Every structure is written in structure tokens, then in C-alpha cells.
N, C-alpha and C positions, 0 to 999 in steps of 0.2 A: 591115725586110728587103724588098728587092726582089720584087715579086709575080712577076716574069718568071725570078726565080732557079729552077733545077731541080736535084733532088737525084738525078734519074735520069740517071747518067752511065754509059751503056752502053760496056762495054769498057774502064772505068778501070784496072781491075786489070791489064790487058794493057799498059798504057803504062809507059815507064821512068819513073822518079822525077823526072827533069827534064821529062818531057813533062807529067807531072801537076802540076808547079809551074806550068809555063805555062799549064795549063787553069784552075788556081784563080786565077791572076794576072789572066787574061782575064774570069773570071766575077766575082771578086769585088774587083778592083782592088787586089791586094796589090802593096806597092812592094818595092823591092830590099833594105830593110832586114827586111821581113816574110819575103821568100824566104830571105835569108841565115838567119835564125832557124830556118826549116823545114830548111835544109840543115846545120844546126850550126855554122855559120861565126859567129854571133853569139849563141851560147846563153848560159845563165845563166852569168855570170863569178864566180869564186870572191870577188871582193871584195863583190860583191852578196849572195852566198850568206851570207857571213860577217855580213852585217848582218840577215839573216833568221832565223838560228838560231844557237843557242850551239855552241861547240866545232867550228865547220865546218871542215873539212879538204878539201873539194872539192864537186863536184856529181856527180849520178847521173842517167843518161839512161834513158829508156823509148822503145820504138817508139811513133811517133805515127801513128795510121791515121784514115781518115774513114769513119764510117757512112753509106752512101749510101741512096737511096730512101726516105727517111723524108718522109711527107706527113702532117702533122698540122693538124686543123682547116682544111684546105683550102691549107695553106701547106707549102711545101718547105724542109727543113733538112738541112744537111750537117753532120755532127755530129764533131768532133774527139775521138779515143778515145785515150788514153795506157794501153797494156797490153802485158805480156810474153807473155801466153798465147795460143797459135795458136787460130785459128779465131773468137775473139770478134768482131773486126771484120767477118769474112765471113757469120758467122751473123746479126748485126744487119742487114747489108745484104740478104742473101737473104731473110730473114724480111719485112722491110720491103718488098721488092719484091712479094711475094704480097699483102701487106696492102693495098699502093698500087693494085693490080690491082682489088681488093675496094672501093676507095673512100677507102682511108686510115685513118688512127688518128683517133679523137675524143678530146679530152683537156680537162680542167678543173684548177683549183687553187684552194685556199681562200686567204683573205687571210693575210698573213704575221704570224700570231699565234703569240708565243713564250710560255713562262712561265719566271719566275724564281722561287726558291724560297728561303725564309727559314726555318731551323728555330729554334724557341724552346724552351727547356728552363727548369726551375725556375720555372714561371710561376704556380704554384698551381693554383686550380680552372679546367679546362679551358673549362667554360661560361662562367664570368666573364671569362676572359682573351679569348675568342672575341668576347664582347659589346663589350669595350673595344675591341677591334681594329676590328670592323665599325662601331662608332661613330664611330671616327675615319678612316673610308675617304677621305673628301676631303682630308683633312691628309696621308695617306699618299700619295695620288695627286700631291697638288701637290709634295711633297717628291721622289718618284720623278722627275718629269717635270722638276724643276729641274735636274737633272743634265745633260740632253739638251734644251735649248729649242729647238734649231734642228729637231730631229726633231718635236718638237710642232708647231712652225710648218708643217712639210709634211704634216701631218696624223696623224703617228704618236705613239708615246709610250705610257705606261701607262694604260690604259682602264679597269681594274676590278681588284678584289681578290677572292680566295677564302680561306677558312680551313679547314684540313682537321685533324681530329683522328683520328690513326691509333692503332692499338692497339700497345701497347708490345711491341716484338720479343722481349723476354726473358720475357714472361708477363704474366698479367692484374695481378699486383701491382706492376709497373713503371710509372713515370711515362708516359703516352700521349705520343705525338709530337703536337706542335702546329706545323703548318707553314702558313706564309702564301704564297700564289700571287700573285705580280704578273703580270698579264696585259697584255702589251706587243705593240703593233703595231710591228714593226721596219722597215717599209716596204722598201727596197731592199737592206738589210743582211741577212746571215745572223742577226746580232744578238748573238753571244755577250759582247763586250766591253761593249756598252751595257747588256745585261741585268745582267750581273755588277755593274757600276758602280750601278745603280739597286738592286739587292738589298742591297749593302754600304751604300749611301747610307741606306735607310730602316731600318736595323738599331738604331741608337741610340733613334729614336723608338719602336720596337716594345718595346725594353727597358723605355722609361720607362713605357709605356702598361700594360704586364703585370707589371712588377717582375722579369721573368725573365731569361734570359741566351741571347743568340743564339750559335750556332756556326756552322753551314754557311749561306753566302749565295751561290747559284750558279744559273745557268740549268739547265733540264731539256733533255736532248737527246731526249725522247720528245716529238716536235713533232706531237701528236696532234690540234691545232687549226690544223695547217698541212699538210693532206693535198694529194696531188696524185693524180689518177685518170686512167687512158687505157683506152680499150676498142678493139676491132676486130670486125668482123663480116664472116666470109669464107665465100663459097659453097663447099660441101664439094667441088664438081667442080674447083675451083682447087687443091684440096690433091693431087690425084693424082700419084703419083710413086713411084719403085722398083719399077715394074711392078705396083703397087697402086691400086686405086681410091680416090677421094676420101673415101669414105664409111668405108673400112677405117682410113685415117689420122686421120680425124676421131675415130673410135671410140678408137683408141689415145691420142690426146690426152686426150680425156674421161677415159679411165682412169688416166692419168697423174696428171691433176687430182684424181680420187677418192682416189687412193693419198695424195698429199700432204695431203688434207684429213683424212685418217684417222690417218696416222703421221707423228709428229715427225721420226722419223730420216729420212723421205724428203722431209718439208718443208723440212728444213735444206738438203739438196742442192738442192731445187727453188729455194728462195730464194738460195741461192749463185750459181746460174745467173742469175737476175735482176740480182744484184749485180755480176756480171762486166760487164754493160754499163753499169749506173748508175755504178759506181766508175770505170770508165775513162773516161766522160765527165766525171765529177766532178774527177778528177786534171787532165785536160787544160784544164778551166775554172777551176781554181785554187779548187775547192770543199773544204770540210772533209768528206773522204769518210769519216773516222772517225765523225764525228757522224751521217753520214747511215745508215751501217751500224748504229750503235748504236740510232737511233730506228727503223729498219726492224725489227730483229729485237725489240726491246720491243714495237713494235706487233703483231708476229706472234704474240705470246703474251698479248695483252690479255685474252682471255677465260679463260685459265688452262691452255691447250694450245697449244704452238708450232704454228702453221699457215702455209700458203702464202700469200704476198702476192699472188698471182694465182689466178684460177680460169678453167675452160673448161668449156663445155658446148655441145650441139648443139640448134639451135632453128630448127625450120622450114626445114631444109635448109641452114643456116648453122653454121658454128663461131663461136662466141662467146668472145670472151675479156676478161678485165677485171683490172686491177691497181689496188690502192689502197695507199698509204704515205706516211709522213711525208716530207717535202722541204723542210728548210731550207736554202735556197740565198741567195746574195747578189751583188749586183752591184758592190758597194763593199766596201771593206776586204780584210784578208789579202793575199795575194798578188796580187790581181786587177789592180791598178795598178802593181806592182812587177815582176813576173816577165815577161821579154820572150816566152817561150813562151806563157805565158797570154794575153798581149795578142793575140798573133796568133790563137790558138784562139777568143778571143772574136770576133775579125773575121770567122773563117770561119763559126763558130755564128750570128751575127747575130740575137740575141735582144735585145729591149728592155726586159724587165723580169724580175725574180726569179721572178715567178709563170710567165712565158712559159717560162723556163728549167726550172722545175719540170715542167710539162707534156711538154715535150721528154724529159726525163729519164725520166719515168714511161713514155713510148711505147718509149723505147730499152729500158728493163727488159722490158716486155711483149713486144717483138720478140726479145730475146734468149731470154727463155723459150719462146716459141713455136718457135724454131728448135730449142731443146733437146728439149722432149718431143715434138716433131714427129719427130725422129729416134729418140727413145727409145720412142715407140709404134709403131715401123715396123721399121727395119732395125738400130737400135741407134746409141748415141752414138760408137763408134770409128770407124765407117767414114769420116765426114767429118773427125773431129777427128785421126785418124792420117795423112789425107792432108796436113793442114797441119802436123803434127809432123814428118813425113818431111822437110820442108824444112829444117827446123832441123837434124835428124840429119845431112842430107846437108851442110850448111854446116860443122858440127862435124867431120866426116869430112874436110874439105878441099875439097869442090866449091865452083866459082865460077861466076858468069855464068849463061848458058843451061843449063849443066850441072846446076844446083842442081834445076830442075824435072825434068830427065830422070833424074836419080838418084832422086830422090823418087818418081816414078812406078815405077821399078824395085823400090824397096823396098816400096810398098804391093801391087804384084802379087805380090810373093814372100811376102807376108804377114809380114815379119821386118823391123820398123822399127827397127833398131839400128844404132849407130855402127859396130861391127864388120862387120855386113853391108855398110854403105855404103862402108867401107875396101876389102872385097873387090871390089865393083864396079869402085871407082876402080881398084884394082891390076890388073883385068882388061882394062882399056883399053889401046889401043895407046899407045906413048910420046907420040905427037902428040896424041892425045886426052885423056891424062893431063894435059899441060901445059894444054890448053885447060881441062879440068875444074878445075884447082887454080888457074888464073890466073898461071901461071908461064912464060907464052910470052916470047921476047925476051930 
């Protein structure tokens, strides 16, 4: 990434879409094909979609926005975000602006270590079966790595094994579950396919060693050895807003964090807000967002109670936020090299490794969460959300062009953001204004 690139694009939201494209082209060197993709002219074609999934009947589009103002470890990032929900992109951009003024986010990510699981049954004595597997460790590693020699040459591959004996789920008299973990460095891949290949490949050897029967052979999406973390530290005076002092807003954010730590009902909504940002970025970048979601929620309840993925507290006049969650991402495989929209998104994101992308996504999640708890702990979530929702309502009612913003403002002022109310406003306009509002001039 160019060190001169800035994510602080003041007034970007006021530009027309054409002007935004011109700005991105100047900054990032996007070519005509890239711009055509953003404009929907050369979007994913049905023929290619037919090769990506089964029973394809067409394609489906989502709005693509840019998360602005993100500065992570001293570097700026523009983050493509594909999402239908109003306020998500705006929330990330606004929160990141505040964090930027405080010095930006600090982030880190673990090595790309994933687990493959092989389930053994009918193996006899679990202690004896475990001993046999552990004694054959080198043979198991060699066999697993034989399926992906190129990855081993790059420094990845199966690095170790673990054997776990789990209590029988049906009670103490049932056969304990014997599970082999393959501990795999997936390098720049998310790793699902290569892990599954290795797990399936070693199954016959495990059956031979134990005399047992293998059933499941698959990766685990609880990537708890592949965590990403992000933190921020904001002077409380930067939080002042809504005619409230920064100390009051910081207190509200802290109380929101305490609530989520204590109550899984609140923690679920707290984490949903985090995933609003992470999922949007993951979809735009062609990542397996379902795997990210599954891993995040499993990690959230690792100690027996579902808890928040982020926490906030006040320390020495600063609001301190921290997030930690599994982040299994890839720079290769899947739709990354196939989907034209993903290719453009990756040009905009400009990350050089899966670990770097993990750090960016973690910061996006923390920014999204900050924006949500900041509103919740002060004036409430609906004020900002309804302002964005009002735009969609105005468009649904028939408004177009500049009148979308005007009618949205009237809806918010009236405190009645409904399609029926928007139609009443449009009907109250003069005939010429009505034509302008609905785009029917001429």
C-alpha cells in the first residue's frame, strides 16, 4: 500500500457517484474496467455465476460503500463494504474519524493456524488408541503434508497433531469421542479445502493404527489459534457530542460494555453490531463470512456463557476499546480471483496478506461497535439510524434526485418515517416539484 494514500476523504459523501469514481481512479489508479465494475456495467455475468454455484438462475447485487477514515498501525485503509442496511458504512466512517483524531487503531493478528478434525469410533481402549496415534505422529504429519507439497515448500502445512478424548454425549456408559486435531499453517489461504483434503487423507492410516472407524473428517471453523485483535484509546474530551460532555458519553459506553459482559441477551446484539461491519467487509472481499460468523459466536461463548467480542472501559481520562475474535481469511481461493467485483474491492483495500486483512477487519468491527454503543449510551440508536432509513423510505415512496434528502429530512423532523407519510409529503408538493421529486420531468 502506498504510504501517501489517505482514508480521510472529507466531503466524500457529498460527491455524486461519478465524482466518487473519479476520486478513486485518481487515488488508486483504477482502470476503465474497474470503474465499469463499480458502475455495474461489467458486473458478475450469469455465465460465470453458473460456474460458481449449482442451479444458478442469475446474480444478486448489494450496495457497495467505502468505510473511510480508518488508520491502523499508522497506515490508512479504504474499506469496501457490501451491505443493505442503512447507517453501517456511515457508522464505521464516523467512528474511525474520532479514533483517527486520537491516533488511530492498533491491531495485530496471529499466524494462520487452523484445525482439521478426524473423528474416530470403535477404537477400543482410548488410552491405548491415543498412545498409538501419538507414536505415529511423524508418519501422520508426513502423510498429511504429502497432499499439499507446494504449501509445505512455502513454509506452511501440517505442523503438529493433538488427540482429544471427549466424554460421550449420551452419558457415561457410551463410547468416549476420540478426535485427532491436525494443526495446519494455511499461509495465505483461508484453508477449508486443503484442511479437508488432509483430514480425509490421513483417515485410513488412523483406522489402521487404532483398528477403529473414522466418520467425520473436516476443518473446524472455531479458528481460536488464528485470532485478530484491535484496540483504540480515545481522550474523553473527543467524545463530547449531543450537548453532552465527553465524560458522560464515555460513562454510557462503559455501562453498555458492562451490560454485554453480564447478559447474553445484550451480548448477542452487541456482537451483531460488530459483525455488521466485519461481514460487510468480508462479503466485498470475497471471504467466507458464514465461517467468520460461526467462529466469532463460538469464540464468544468459550467460557460457558455467551459474551461480547469487544470491551470498553475508562482509563486515565481515556476511553479504551478492545476487540478479539477468530479471523480466518484468505488472499487466494474461493471467488477472490474469479469474481470481478471482489477483484476491484481488493484493489481498493490494498492489503498484502491475509493477516493484514484480519487486522483491518478487526478494526472495522471495533469501529462499528464504538459507533453503536456511543449512540446507545447517549441519545439512543434510532436518531442516526432513522435518518439513514428515511432515505430508503423516501425512495420507496417515489422521490428521486435531490428530493430524496429533502423528503428524508422532513420525515425525520416529523418523527414519522413511513412510506405513507413520504407519499403525503410528495403529494403536497406543487406539480413541478412533484415531477422533480419523482424524476418525471420532460
